[in-house]
CHARMM internal coordinates of N, CA and C (Angstrom, degrees):
IC EDIT
DIST 1 N 1 CA 1.4911
DIST 1 CA 1 C 1.6059
ANGL 1 N 1 CA 1 C 108.10
DIST 1 C 2 N 1.2943
ANGL 1 CA 1 C 2 N 112.97
DIHE 1 N 1 CA 1 C 2 N 138.98
DIST 2 N 2 CA 1.4195
ANGL 1 C 2 N 2 CA 120.57
DIHE 1 CA 1 C 2 N 2 CA 178.60
DIST 2 CA 2 C 1.6126
ANGL 2 N 2 CA 2 C 115.02
DIHE 1 C 2 N 2 CA 2 C -70.50
DIST 2 C 3 N 1.2770
ANGL 2 CA 2 C 3 N 113.69
DIHE 2 N 2 CA 2 C 3 N 146.42
DIST 3 N 3 CA 1.4932
ANGL 2 C 3 N 3 CA 118.09
DIHE 2 CA 2 C 3 N 3 CA 174.17
DIST 3 CA 3 C 1.5371
ANGL 3 N 3 CA 3 C 101.21
DIHE 2 C 3 N 3 CA 3 C -78.86
DIST 3 C 4 N 1.3691
ANGL 3 CA 3 C 4 N 115.86
DIHE 3 N 3 CA 3 C 4 N 170.79
DIST 4 N 4 CA 1.4384
ANGL 3 C 4 N 4 CA 122.93
DIHE 3 CA 3 C 4 N 4 CA 176.99
DIST 4 CA 4 C 1.5331
ANGL 4 N 4 CA 4 C 110.33
DIHE 3 C 4 N 4 CA 4 C -58.98
DIST 4 C 5 N 1.3200
ANGL 4 CA 4 C 5 N 111.55
DIHE 4 N 4 CA 4 C 5 N -52.59
DIST 5 N 5 CA 1.4710
ANGL 4 C 5 N 5 CA 119.24
DIHE 4 CA 4 C 5 N 5 CA -179.43
DIST 5 CA 5 C 1.6187
ANGL 5 N 5 CA 5 C 111.99
DIHE 4 C 5 N 5 CA 5 C -56.83
DIST 5 C 6 N 1.3433
ANGL 5 CA 5 C 6 N 116.55
DIHE 5 N 5 CA 5 C 6 N -47.46
DIST 6 N 6 CA 1.4569
ANGL 5 C 6 N 6 CA 120.54
DIHE 5 CA 5 C 6 N 6 CA -179.86
DIST 6 CA 6 C 1.6039
ANGL 6 N 6 CA 6 C 108.38
DIHE 5 C 6 N 6 CA 6 C -60.62
DIST 6 C 7 N 1.1935
ANGL 6 CA 6 C 7 N 118.18
DIHE 6 N 6 CA 6 C 7 N -39.60
DIST 7 N 7 CA 1.4852
ANGL 6 C 7 N 7 CA 125.63
DIHE 6 CA 6 C 7 N 7 CA 179.45
DIST 7 CA 7 C 1.5132
ANGL 7 N 7 CA 7 C 108.55
DIHE 6 C 7 N 7 CA 7 C -61.07
DIST 7 C 8 N 1.3070
ANGL 7 CA 7 C 8 N 113.70
DIHE 7 N 7 CA 7 C 8 N -50.03
DIST 8 N 8 CA 1.5316
ANGL 7 C 8 N 8 CA 119.27
DIHE 7 CA 7 C 8 N 8 CA 176.88
DIST 8 CA 8 C 1.5283
ANGL 8 N 8 CA 8 C 110.99
DIHE 7 C 8 N 8 CA 8 C -56.03
DIST 8 C 9 N 1.2666
ANGL 8 CA 8 C 9 N 113.39
DIHE 8 N 8 CA 8 C 9 N -52.39
DIST 9 N 9 CA 1.5100
ANGL 8 C 9 N 9 CA 117.15
DIHE 8 CA 8 C 9 N 9 CA -175.48
DIST 9 CA 9 C 1.5013
ANGL 9 N 9 CA 9 C 111.31
DIHE 8 C 9 N 9 CA 9 C -60.22
DIST 9 C 10 N 1.3428
ANGL 9 CA 9 C 10 N 115.00
DIHE 9 N 9 CA 9 C 10 N -44.78
DIST 10 N 10 CA 1.5388
ANGL 9 C 10 N 10 CA 120.83
DIHE 9 CA 9 C 10 N 10 CA 176.20
DIST 10 CA 10 C 1.4819
ANGL 10 N 10 CA 10 C 114.65
DIHE 9 C 10 N 10 CA 10 C -58.90
DIST 10 C 11 N 1.3363
ANGL 10 CA 10 C 11 N 116.86
DIHE 10 N 10 CA 10 C 11 N -40.90
DIST 11 N 11 CA 1.4406
ANGL 10 C 11 N 11 CA 120.95
DIHE 10 CA 10 C 11 N 11 CA -178.57
DIST 11 CA 11 C 1.5100
ANGL 11 N 11 CA 11 C 107.20
DIHE 10 C 11 N 11 CA 11 C -73.22
DIST 11 C 12 N 1.2758
ANGL 11 CA 11 C 12 N 123.30
DIHE 11 N 11 CA 11 C 12 N -39.62
DIST 12 N 12 CA 1.4595
ANGL 11 C 12 N 12 CA 124.01
DIHE 11 CA 11 C 12 N 12 CA 172.28
DIST 12 CA 12 C 1.3986
ANGL 12 N 12 CA 12 C 113.10
DIHE 11 C 12 N 12 CA 12 C -57.68
DIST 12 C 13 N 1.2318
ANGL 12 CA 12 C 13 N 123.86
DIHE 12 N 12 CA 12 C 13 N -37.70
DIST 13 N 13 CA 1.4484
ANGL 12 C 13 N 13 CA 131.57
DIHE 12 CA 12 C 13 N 13 CA 175.68
DIST 13 CA 13 C 1.5676
ANGL 13 N 13 CA 13 C 109.75
DIHE 12 C 13 N 13 CA 13 C -59.37
DIST 13 C 14 N 1.3953
ANGL 13 CA 13 C 14 N 112.31
DIHE 13 N 13 CA 13 C 14 N -46.17
DIST 14 N 14 CA 1.4224
ANGL 13 C 14 N 14 CA 117.47
DIHE 13 CA 13 C 14 N 14 CA -177.97
DIST 14 CA 14 C 1.5398
ANGL 14 N 14 CA 14 C 110.81
DIHE 13 C 14 N 14 CA 14 C -66.20
DIST 14 C 15 N 1.3776
ANGL 14 CA 14 C 15 N 109.92
DIHE 14 N 14 CA 14 C 15 N -38.50
DIST 15 N 15 CA 1.5142
ANGL 14 C 15 N 15 CA 111.27
DIHE 14 CA 14 C 15 N 15 CA -178.82
DIST 15 CA 15 C 1.4775
ANGL 15 N 15 CA 15 C 109.66
DIHE 14 C 15 N 15 CA 15 C -71.81
DIST 15 C 16 N 1.2863
ANGL 15 CA 15 C 16 N 119.67
DIHE 15 N 15 CA 15 C 16 N -39.03
DIST 16 N 16 CA 1.4895
ANGL 15 C 16 N 16 CA 118.18
DIHE 15 CA 15 C 16 N 16 CA 175.92
DIST 16 CA 16 C 1.5073
ANGL 16 N 16 CA 16 C 111.73
DIHE 15 C 16 N 16 CA 16 C -64.37
DIST 16 C 17 N 1.2156
ANGL 16 CA 16 C 17 N 121.17
DIHE 16 N 16 CA 16 C 17 N -33.14
DIST 17 N 17 CA 1.5110
ANGL 16 C 17 N 17 CA 124.59
DIHE 16 CA 16 C 17 N 17 CA 179.81
DIST 17 CA 17 C 1.4487
ANGL 17 N 17 CA 17 C 111.86
DIHE 16 C 17 N 17 CA 17 C -70.65
DIST 17 C 18 N 1.3585
ANGL 17 CA 17 C 18 N 117.22
DIHE 17 N 17 CA 17 C 18 N -42.50
DIST 18 N 18 CA 1.5104
ANGL 17 C 18 N 18 CA 115.41
DIHE 17 CA 17 C 18 N 18 CA -167.80
DIST 18 CA 18 C 1.5294
ANGL 18 N 18 CA 18 C 112.10
DIHE 17 C 18 N 18 CA 18 C -113.91
DIST 18 C 19 N 1.3550
ANGL 18 CA 18 C 19 N 115.97
DIHE 18 N 18 CA 18 C 19 N -13.37
DIST 19 N 19 CA 1.5745
ANGL 18 C 19 N 19 CA 115.00
DIHE 18 CA 18 C 19 N 19 CA -177.31
DIST 19 CA 19 C 1.5758
ANGL 19 N 19 CA 19 C 112.33
DIHE 18 C 19 N 19 CA 19 C -117.89
DIST 19 C 20 N 1.2149
ANGL 19 CA 19 C 20 N 116.55
DIHE 19 N 19 CA 19 C 20 N -10.32
DIST 20 N 20 CA 1.4700
ANGL 19 C 20 N 20 CA 115.36
DIHE 19 CA 19 C 20 N 20 CA -177.04
DIST 20 CA 20 C 1.5788
ANGL 20 N 20 CA 20 C 108.72
DIHE 19 C 20 N 20 CA 20 C -67.73
DIST 20 C 21 N 1.3201
ANGL 20 CA 20 C 21 N 115.08
DIHE 20 N 20 CA 20 C 21 N 127.51
DIST 21 N 21 CA 1.4957
ANGL 20 C 21 N 21 CA 124.80
DIHE 20 CA 20 C 21 N 21 CA -179.24
DIST 21 CA 21 C 1.6074
ANGL 21 N 21 CA 21 C 112.85
DIHE 20 C 21 N 21 CA 21 C 78.15
DIST 21 C 22 N 1.2866
ANGL 21 CA 21 C 22 N 116.28
DIHE 21 N 21 CA 21 C 22 N 2.74
DIST 22 N 22 CA 1.4019
ANGL 21 C 22 N 22 CA 123.43
DIHE 21 CA 21 C 22 N 22 CA 172.98
DIST 22 CA 22 C 1.4622
ANGL 22 N 22 CA 22 C 120.38
DIHE 21 C 22 N 22 CA 22 C -113.94
DIST 22 C 23 N 1.3038
ANGL 22 CA 22 C 23 N 116.12
DIHE 22 N 22 CA 22 C 23 N -41.80
DIST 23 N 23 CA 1.4163
ANGL 22 C 23 N 23 CA 121.44
DIHE 22 CA 22 C 23 N 23 CA -177.72
DIST 23 CA 23 C 1.5996
ANGL 23 N 23 CA 23 C 113.57
DIHE 22 C 23 N 23 CA 23 C -104.10
DIST 23 C 24 N 1.4032
ANGL 23 CA 23 C 24 N 108.02
DIHE 23 N 23 CA 23 C 24 N 119.78
DIST 24 N 24 CA 1.5097
ANGL 23 C 24 N 24 CA 111.91
DIHE 23 CA 23 C 24 N 24 CA -176.68
DIST 24 CA 24 C 1.5185
ANGL 24 N 24 CA 24 C 112.15
DIHE 23 C 24 N 24 CA 24 C -58.82
DIST 24 C 25 N 1.3380
ANGL 24 CA 24 C 25 N 121.96
DIHE 24 N 24 CA 24 C 25 N -20.48
DIST 25 N 25 CA 1.4062
ANGL 24 C 25 N 25 CA 126.46
DIHE 24 CA 24 C 25 N 25 CA 178.85
DIST 25 CA 25 C 1.5719
ANGL 25 N 25 CA 25 C 115.50
DIHE 24 C 25 N 25 CA 25 C -88.31
DIST 25 C 26 N 1.2704
ANGL 25 CA 25 C 26 N 115.51
DIHE 25 N 25 CA 25 C 26 N 12.04
DIST 26 N 26 CA 1.5229
ANGL 25 C 26 N 26 CA 120.93
DIHE 25 CA 25 C 26 N 26 CA -169.58
DIST 26 CA 26 C 1.4652
ANGL 26 N 26 CA 26 C 107.73
DIHE 25 C 26 N 26 CA 26 C -61.38
DIST 26 C 27 N 1.3077
ANGL 26 CA 26 C 27 N 121.43
DIHE 26 N 26 CA 26 C 27 N -51.69
DIST 27 N 27 CA 1.4284
ANGL 26 C 27 N 27 CA 121.77
DIHE 26 CA 26 C 27 N 27 CA -179.96
DIST 27 CA 27 C 1.4653
ANGL 27 N 27 CA 27 C 113.47
DIHE 26 C 27 N 27 CA 27 C -55.70
DIST 27 C 28 N 1.3465
ANGL 27 CA 27 C 28 N 118.47
DIHE 27 N 27 CA 27 C 28 N -49.95
DIST 28 N 28 CA 1.3940
ANGL 27 C 28 N 28 CA 124.98
DIHE 27 CA 27 C 28 N 28 CA 178.87
DIST 28 CA 28 C 1.5180
ANGL 28 N 28 CA 28 C 112.27
DIHE 27 C 28 N 28 CA 28 C -57.21
DIST 28 C 29 N 1.3432
ANGL 28 CA 28 C 29 N 118.91
DIHE 28 N 28 CA 28 C 29 N -44.91
DIST 29 N 29 CA 1.5032
ANGL 28 C 29 N 29 CA 120.82
DIHE 28 CA 28 C 29 N 29 CA 172.41
DIST 29 CA 29 C 1.4868
ANGL 29 N 29 CA 29 C 114.81
DIHE 28 C 29 N 29 CA 29 C -59.26
DIST 29 C 30 N 1.2680
ANGL 29 CA 29 C 30 N 114.74
DIHE 29 N 29 CA 29 C 30 N -38.18
DIST 30 N 30 CA 1.6232
ANGL 29 C 30 N 30 CA 119.65
DIHE 29 CA 29 C 30 N 30 CA -178.15
DIST 30 CA 30 C 1.6590
ANGL 30 N 30 CA 30 C 102.55
DIHE 29 C 30 N 30 CA 30 C -66.11
DIST 30 C 31 N 1.2652
ANGL 30 CA 30 C 31 N 119.61
DIHE 30 N 30 CA 30 C 31 N -48.32
DIST 31 N 31 CA 1.4679
ANGL 30 C 31 N 31 CA 121.89
DIHE 30 CA 30 C 31 N 31 CA -179.31
DIST 31 CA 31 C 1.5992
ANGL 31 N 31 CA 31 C 109.45
DIHE 30 C 31 N 31 CA 31 C -59.84
DIST 31 C 32 N 1.2712
ANGL 31 CA 31 C 32 N 117.72
DIHE 31 N 31 CA 31 C 32 N -46.50
DIST 32 N 32 CA 1.4355
ANGL 31 C 32 N 32 CA 116.27
DIHE 31 CA 31 C 32 N 32 CA 177.77
DIST 32 CA 32 C 1.4282
ANGL 32 N 32 CA 32 C 115.23
DIHE 31 C 32 N 32 CA 32 C -57.58
DIST 32 C 33 N 1.3808
ANGL 32 CA 32 C 33 N 115.76
DIHE 32 N 32 CA 32 C 33 N -47.46
DIST 33 N 33 CA 1.5460
ANGL 32 C 33 N 33 CA 123.53
DIHE 32 CA 32 C 33 N 33 CA -176.64
DIST 33 CA 33 C 1.5891
ANGL 33 N 33 CA 33 C 106.83
DIHE 32 C 33 N 33 CA 33 C -59.29
DIST 33 C 34 N 1.4108
ANGL 33 CA 33 C 34 N 113.26
DIHE 33 N 33 CA 33 C 34 N -38.13
DIST 34 N 34 CA 1.4468
ANGL 33 C 34 N 34 CA 115.25
DIHE 33 CA 33 C 34 N 34 CA -175.00
DIST 34 CA 34 C 1.4662
ANGL 34 N 34 CA 34 C 115.90
DIHE 33 C 34 N 34 CA 34 C -80.99
DIST 34 C 35 N 1.3577
ANGL 34 CA 34 C 35 N 117.85
DIHE 34 N 34 CA 34 C 35 N -7.64
DIST 35 N 35 CA 1.4982
ANGL 34 C 35 N 35 CA 119.27
DIHE 34 CA 34 C 35 N 35 CA -175.31
DIST 35 CA 35 C 1.5345
ANGL 35 N 35 CA 35 C 105.53
DIHE 34 C 35 N 35 CA 35 C -94.90
DIST 35 C 36 N 1.3113
ANGL 35 CA 35 C 36 N 119.32
DIHE 35 N 35 CA 35 C 36 N 112.89
DIST 36 N 36 CA 1.4482
ANGL 35 C 36 N 36 CA 125.19
DIHE 35 CA 35 C 36 N 36 CA -177.44
DIST 36 CA 36 C 1.4991
ANGL 36 N 36 CA 36 C 112.58
DIHE 35 C 36 N 36 CA 36 C -69.20
DIST 36 C 37 N 1.2988
ANGL 36 CA 36 C 37 N 119.05
DIHE 36 N 36 CA 36 C 37 N -13.25
DIST 37 N 37 CA 1.4878
ANGL 36 C 37 N 37 CA 120.09
DIHE 36 CA 36 C 37 N 37 CA 176.98
DIST 37 CA 37 C 1.5826
ANGL 37 N 37 CA 37 C 110.57
DIHE 36 C 37 N 37 CA 37 C -80.39
DIST 37 C 38 N 1.3245
ANGL 37 CA 37 C 38 N 117.57
DIHE 37 N 37 CA 37 C 38 N -10.01
DIST 38 N 38 CA 1.3747
ANGL 37 C 38 N 38 CA 120.18
DIHE 37 CA 37 C 38 N 38 CA -175.45
DIST 38 CA 38 C 1.5652
ANGL 38 N 38 CA 38 C 109.94
DIHE 37 C 38 N 38 CA 38 C -110.93
DIST 38 C 39 N 1.3522
ANGL 38 CA 38 C 39 N 119.64
DIHE 38 N 38 CA 38 C 39 N 147.07
DIST 39 N 39 CA 1.3485
ANGL 38 C 39 N 39 CA 124.01
DIHE 38 CA 38 C 39 N 39 CA 174.64
DIST 39 CA 39 C 1.4775
ANGL 39 N 39 CA 39 C 110.15
DIHE 38 C 39 N 39 CA 39 C -70.56
DIST 39 C 40 N 1.4096
ANGL 39 CA 39 C 40 N 115.35
DIHE 39 N 39 CA 39 C 40 N 148.53
DIST 40 N 40 CA 1.4169
ANGL 39 C 40 N 40 CA 122.56
DIHE 39 CA 39 C 40 N 40 CA -176.50
DIST 40 CA 40 C 1.5488
ANGL 40 N 40 CA 40 C 109.33
DIHE 39 C 40 N 40 CA 40 C -71.42
DIST 40 C 41 N 1.3396
ANGL 40 CA 40 C 41 N 119.40
DIHE 40 N 40 CA 40 C 41 N 120.87
DIST 41 N 41 CA 1.4687
ANGL 40 C 41 N 41 CA 121.45
DIHE 40 CA 40 C 41 N 41 CA -175.32
DIST 41 CA 41 C 1.5921
ANGL 41 N 41 CA 41 C 113.34
DIHE 40 C 41 N 41 CA 41 C -84.85
DIST 41 C 42 N 1.3496
ANGL 41 CA 41 C 42 N 110.66
DIHE 41 N 41 CA 41 C 42 N 59.48
DIST 42 N 42 CA 1.5347
ANGL 41 C 42 N 42 CA 113.52
DIHE 41 CA 41 C 42 N 42 CA -175.94
DIST 42 CA 42 C 1.5303
ANGL 42 N 42 CA 42 C 118.23
DIHE 41 C 42 N 42 CA 42 C -56.44
DIST 42 C 43 N 1.3862
ANGL 42 CA 42 C 43 N 112.22
DIHE 42 N 42 CA 42 C 43 N -42.21
DIST 43 N 43 CA 1.4562
ANGL 42 C 43 N 43 CA 115.95
DIHE 42 CA 42 C 43 N 43 CA 176.05
DIST 43 CA 43 C 1.5804
ANGL 43 N 43 CA 43 C 113.97
DIHE 42 C 43 N 43 CA 43 C -64.05
DIST 43 C 44 N 1.3427
ANGL 43 CA 43 C 44 N 116.93
DIHE 43 N 43 CA 43 C 44 N -41.59
DIST 44 N 44 CA 1.3650
ANGL 43 C 44 N 44 CA 115.30
DIHE 43 CA 43 C 44 N 44 CA 175.55
DIST 44 CA 44 C 1.3943
ANGL 44 N 44 CA 44 C 116.34
DIHE 43 C 44 N 44 CA 44 C -60.96
DIST 44 C 45 N 1.3642
ANGL 44 CA 44 C 45 N 114.64
DIHE 44 N 44 CA 44 C 45 N -44.89
DIST 45 N 45 CA 1.5609
ANGL 44 C 45 N 45 CA 115.97
DIHE 44 CA 44 C 45 N 45 CA 178.88
DIST 45 CA 45 C 1.4826
ANGL 45 N 45 CA 45 C 110.58
DIHE 44 C 45 N 45 CA 45 C -60.71
DIST 45 C 46 N 1.2807
ANGL 45 CA 45 C 46 N 119.43
DIHE 45 N 45 CA 45 C 46 N -43.14
DIST 46 N 46 CA 1.5222
ANGL 45 C 46 N 46 CA 123.02
DIHE 45 CA 45 C 46 N 46 CA -178.39
DIST 46 CA 46 C 1.5428
ANGL 46 N 46 CA 46 C 106.51
DIHE 45 C 46 N 46 CA 46 C -57.94
DIST 46 C 47 N 1.3962
ANGL 46 CA 46 C 47 N 117.46
DIHE 46 N 46 CA 46 C 47 N -48.23
DIST 47 N 47 CA 1.4644
ANGL 46 C 47 N 47 CA 119.28
DIHE 46 CA 46 C 47 N 47 CA 179.81
DIST 47 CA 47 C 1.5317
ANGL 47 N 47 CA 47 C 111.48
DIHE 46 C 47 N 47 CA 47 C -57.36
DIST 47 C 48 N 1.3333
ANGL 47 CA 47 C 48 N 116.67
DIHE 47 N 47 CA 47 C 48 N -44.89
DIST 48 N 48 CA 1.4001
ANGL 47 C 48 N 48 CA 114.83
DIHE 47 CA 47 C 48 N 48 CA 179.17
DIST 48 CA 48 C 1.4619
ANGL 48 N 48 CA 48 C 116.91
DIHE 47 C 48 N 48 CA 48 C -68.19
DIST 48 C 49 N 1.3805
ANGL 48 CA 48 C 49 N 117.46
DIHE 48 N 48 CA 48 C 49 N -32.14
DIST 49 N 49 CA 1.4432
ANGL 48 C 49 N 49 CA 118.71
DIHE 48 CA 48 C 49 N 49 CA 178.65
DIST 49 CA 49 C 1.6482
ANGL 49 N 49 CA 49 C 103.10
DIHE 48 C 49 N 49 CA 49 C -64.72
DIST 49 C 50 N 1.2391
ANGL 49 CA 49 C 50 N 117.03
DIHE 49 N 49 CA 49 C 50 N -46.40
DIST 50 N 50 CA 1.5305
ANGL 49 C 50 N 50 CA 117.19
DIHE 49 CA 49 C 50 N 50 CA -173.20
DIST 50 CA 50 C 1.6261
ANGL 50 N 50 CA 50 C 103.55
DIHE 49 C 50 N 50 CA 50 C -68.88
DIST 50 C 51 N 1.3007
ANGL 50 CA 50 C 51 N 126.49
DIHE 50 N 50 CA 50 C 51 N -28.88
DIST 51 N 51 CA 1.4355
ANGL 50 C 51 N 51 CA 125.84
DIHE 50 CA 50 C 51 N 51 CA 178.59
DIST 51 CA 51 C 1.4624
ANGL 51 N 51 CA 51 C 113.52
DIHE 50 C 51 N 51 CA 51 C -69.08
DIST 51 C 52 N 1.3975
ANGL 51 CA 51 C 52 N 114.36
DIHE 51 N 51 CA 51 C 52 N -39.11
DIST 52 N 52 CA 1.5201
ANGL 51 C 52 N 52 CA 117.92
DIHE 51 CA 51 C 52 N 52 CA -171.88
DIST 52 CA 52 C 1.4422
ANGL 52 N 52 CA 52 C 115.95
DIHE 51 C 52 N 52 CA 52 C -108.53
DIST 52 C 53 N 1.4037
ANGL 52 CA 52 C 53 N 114.94
DIHE 52 N 52 CA 52 C 53 N -1.88
DIST 53 N 53 CA 1.5252
ANGL 52 C 53 N 53 CA 118.47
DIHE 52 CA 52 C 53 N 53 CA -175.75
DIST 53 CA 53 C 1.4658
ANGL 53 N 53 CA 53 C 114.62
DIHE 52 C 53 N 53 CA 53 C -155.34
DIST 53 C 54 N 1.2899
ANGL 53 CA 53 C 54 N 114.10
DIHE 53 N 53 CA 53 C 54 N 118.68
DIST 54 N 54 CA 1.4758
ANGL 53 C 54 N 54 CA 115.64
DIHE 53 CA 53 C 54 N 54 CA 173.59
DIST 54 CA 54 C 1.5001
ANGL 54 N 54 CA 54 C 111.58
DIHE 53 C 54 N 54 CA 54 C -75.40
DIST 54 C 55 N 1.2952
ANGL 54 CA 54 C 55 N 112.69
DIHE 54 N 54 CA 54 C 55 N 106.43
DIST 55 N 55 CA 1.5910
ANGL 54 C 55 N 55 CA 116.29
DIHE 54 CA 54 C 55 N 55 CA -166.31
DIST 55 CA 55 C 1.4810
ANGL 55 N 55 CA 55 C 113.05
DIHE 54 C 55 N 55 CA 55 C -115.61
DIST 55 C 56 N 1.2948
ANGL 55 CA 55 C 56 N 113.62
DIHE 55 N 55 CA 55 C 56 N 143.52
DIST 56 N 56 CA 1.4110
ANGL 55 C 56 N 56 CA 123.81
DIHE 55 CA 55 C 56 N 56 CA 169.27
DIST 56 CA 56 C 1.5371
ANGL 56 N 56 CA 56 C 105.80
DIHE 55 C 56 N 56 CA 56 C -111.43
DIST 56 C 57 N 1.2203
ANGL 56 CA 56 C 57 N 120.52
DIHE 56 N 56 CA 56 C 57 N 104.71
DIST 57 N 57 CA 1.5116
ANGL 56 C 57 N 57 CA 124.19
DIHE 56 CA 56 C 57 N 57 CA -176.32
DIST 57 CA 57 C 1.5274
ANGL 57 N 57 CA 57 C 108.82
DIHE 56 C 57 N 57 CA 57 C -70.59
DIST 57 C 58 N 1.2747
ANGL 57 CA 57 C 58 N 117.65
DIHE 57 N 57 CA 57 C 58 N 146.80
DIST 58 N 58 CA 1.4223
ANGL 57 C 58 N 58 CA 119.93
DIHE 57 CA 57 C 58 N 58 CA 169.76
DIST 58 CA 58 C 1.6627
ANGL 58 N 58 CA 58 C 109.64
DIHE 57 C 58 N 58 CA 58 C -75.48
DIST 58 C 59 N 1.3726
ANGL 58 CA 58 C 59 N 115.16
DIHE 58 N 58 CA 58 C 59 N 163.94
DIST 59 N 59 CA 1.4548
ANGL 58 C 59 N 59 CA 117.06
DIHE 58 CA 58 C 59 N 59 CA -177.85
DIST 59 CA 59 C 1.6161
ANGL 59 N 59 CA 59 C 107.66
DIHE 58 C 59 N 59 CA 59 C -59.93
DIST 59 C 60 N 1.3120
ANGL 59 CA 59 C 60 N 116.82
DIHE 59 N 59 CA 59 C 60 N -43.03
DIST 60 N 60 CA 1.4633
ANGL 59 C 60 N 60 CA 122.73
DIHE 59 CA 59 C 60 N 60 CA 176.15
DIST 60 CA 60 C 1.6344
ANGL 60 N 60 CA 60 C 112.09
DIHE 59 C 60 N 60 CA 60 C -56.22
DIST 60 C 61 N 1.2670
ANGL 60 CA 60 C 61 N 115.74
DIHE 60 N 60 CA 60 C 61 N -42.08
DIST 61 N 61 CA 1.4296
ANGL 60 C 61 N 61 CA 118.97
DIHE 60 CA 60 C 61 N 61 CA -178.85
DIST 61 CA 61 C 1.4666
ANGL 61 N 61 CA 61 C 110.20
DIHE 60 C 61 N 61 CA 61 C -70.57
DIST 61 C 62 N 1.3335
ANGL 61 CA 61 C 62 N 117.86
DIHE 61 N 61 CA 61 C 62 N -39.65
DIST 62 N 62 CA 1.6039
ANGL 61 C 62 N 62 CA 123.04
DIHE 61 CA 61 C 62 N 62 CA 178.03
DIST 62 CA 62 C 1.5375
ANGL 62 N 62 CA 62 C 107.19
DIHE 61 C 62 N 62 CA 62 C -60.47
DIST 62 C 63 N 1.3007
ANGL 62 CA 62 C 63 N 115.89
DIHE 62 N 62 CA 62 C 63 N -43.90
DIST 63 N 63 CA 1.5896
ANGL 62 C 63 N 63 CA 118.96
DIHE 62 CA 62 C 63 N 63 CA -178.00
DIST 63 CA 63 C 1.5445
ANGL 63 N 63 CA 63 C 108.00
DIHE 62 C 63 N 63 CA 63 C -66.34
DIST 63 C 64 N 1.3737
ANGL 63 CA 63 C 64 N 118.06
DIHE 63 N 63 CA 63 C 64 N -38.65
DIST 64 N 64 CA 1.5015
ANGL 63 C 64 N 64 CA 120.00
DIHE 63 CA 63 C 64 N 64 CA 177.24
DIST 64 CA 64 C 1.5535
ANGL 64 N 64 CA 64 C 108.71
DIHE 63 C 64 N 64 CA 64 C -63.94
DIST 64 C 65 N 1.3383
ANGL 64 CA 64 C 65 N 113.42
DIHE 64 N 64 CA 64 C 65 N -44.26
DIST 65 N 65 CA 1.5939
ANGL 64 C 65 N 65 CA 112.74
DIHE 64 CA 64 C 65 N 65 CA -174.92
DIST 65 CA 65 C 1.5069
ANGL 65 N 65 CA 65 C 104.28
DIHE 64 C 65 N 65 CA 65 C -69.26
DIST 65 C 66 N 1.3034
ANGL 65 CA 65 C 66 N 122.77
DIHE 65 N 65 CA 65 C 66 N -37.95
DIST 66 N 66 CA 1.5441
ANGL 65 C 66 N 66 CA 116.03
DIHE 65 CA 65 C 66 N 66 CA 177.66
DIST 66 CA 66 C 1.5133
ANGL 66 N 66 CA 66 C 110.84
DIHE 65 C 66 N 66 CA 66 C -64.32
DIST 66 C 67 N 1.2151
ANGL 66 CA 66 C 67 N 121.63
DIHE 66 N 66 CA 66 C 67 N -36.35
DIST 67 N 67 CA 1.5317
ANGL 66 C 67 N 67 CA 124.66
DIHE 66 CA 66 C 67 N 67 CA 172.91
DIST 67 CA 67 C 1.5204
ANGL 67 N 67 CA 67 C 109.86
DIHE 66 C 67 N 67 CA 67 C -61.45
DIST 67 C 68 N 1.2768
ANGL 67 CA 67 C 68 N 119.61
DIHE 67 N 67 CA 67 C 68 N -50.88
DIST 68 N 68 CA 1.4120
ANGL 67 C 68 N 68 CA 121.80
DIHE 67 CA 67 C 68 N 68 CA -178.21
DIST 68 CA 68 C 1.5411
ANGL 68 N 68 CA 68 C 110.55
DIHE 67 C 68 N 68 CA 68 C -63.12
DIST 68 C 69 N 1.4066
ANGL 68 CA 68 C 69 N 117.88
DIHE 68 N 68 CA 68 C 69 N -42.79
DIST 69 N 69 CA 1.3432
ANGL 68 C 69 N 69 CA 119.49
DIHE 68 CA 68 C 69 N 69 CA 178.80
DIST 69 CA 69 C 1.6191
ANGL 69 N 69 CA 69 C 113.84
DIHE 68 C 69 N 69 CA 69 C -60.63
DIST 69 C 70 N 1.2968
ANGL 69 CA 69 C 70 N 109.26
DIHE 69 N 69 CA 69 C 70 N -40.17
DIST 70 N 70 CA 1.5488
ANGL 69 C 70 N 70 CA 119.09
DIHE 69 CA 69 C 70 N 70 CA 179.28
DIST 70 CA 70 C 1.4831
ANGL 70 N 70 CA 70 C 109.75
DIHE 69 C 70 N 70 CA 70 C -61.96
DIST 70 C 71 N 1.4146
ANGL 70 CA 70 C 71 N 113.32
DIHE 70 N 70 CA 70 C 71 N -44.63
DIST 71 N 71 CA 1.4767
ANGL 70 C 71 N 71 CA 117.19
DIHE 70 CA 70 C 71 N 71 CA -178.28
DIST 71 CA 71 C 1.4972
ANGL 71 N 71 CA 71 C 114.15
DIHE 70 C 71 N 71 CA 71 C -74.95
DIST 71 C 72 N 1.3384
ANGL 71 CA 71 C 72 N 121.62
DIHE 71 N 71 CA 71 C 72 N -42.80
DIST 72 N 72 CA 1.4676
ANGL 71 C 72 N 72 CA 124.70
DIHE 71 CA 71 C 72 N 72 CA -169.95
DIST 72 CA 72 C 1.5479
ANGL 72 N 72 CA 72 C 114.64
DIHE 71 C 72 N 72 CA 72 C -118.15
DIST 72 C 73 N 1.2636
ANGL 72 CA 72 C 73 N 115.39
DIHE 72 N 72 CA 72 C 73 N -2.74
DIST 73 N 73 CA 1.4052
ANGL 72 C 73 N 73 CA 112.90
DIHE 72 CA 72 C 73 N 73 CA -167.89
DIST 73 CA 73 C 1.3075
ANGL 73 N 73 CA 73 C 142.00
DIHE 72 C 73 N 73 CA 73 C -122.18
END
COOR INIT
IC SEED 1 N 1 CA 1 C
IC BUILD
């Protein structure tokens, strides 16, 4: 199971990979994910990825998403 910090870093990496340069809320999402006083917005990030990018996740990313949804979602 991921720690809170590991989950935040992993989600930030997904945001950078799939939303950088595409989503106008990119900077706001990064700030939210980096703020430990806020809950991780996993569902919102996944919705934005679907909205701005037709994605085929790797197996590792799918496992990460499953873990994040279990922990925060």
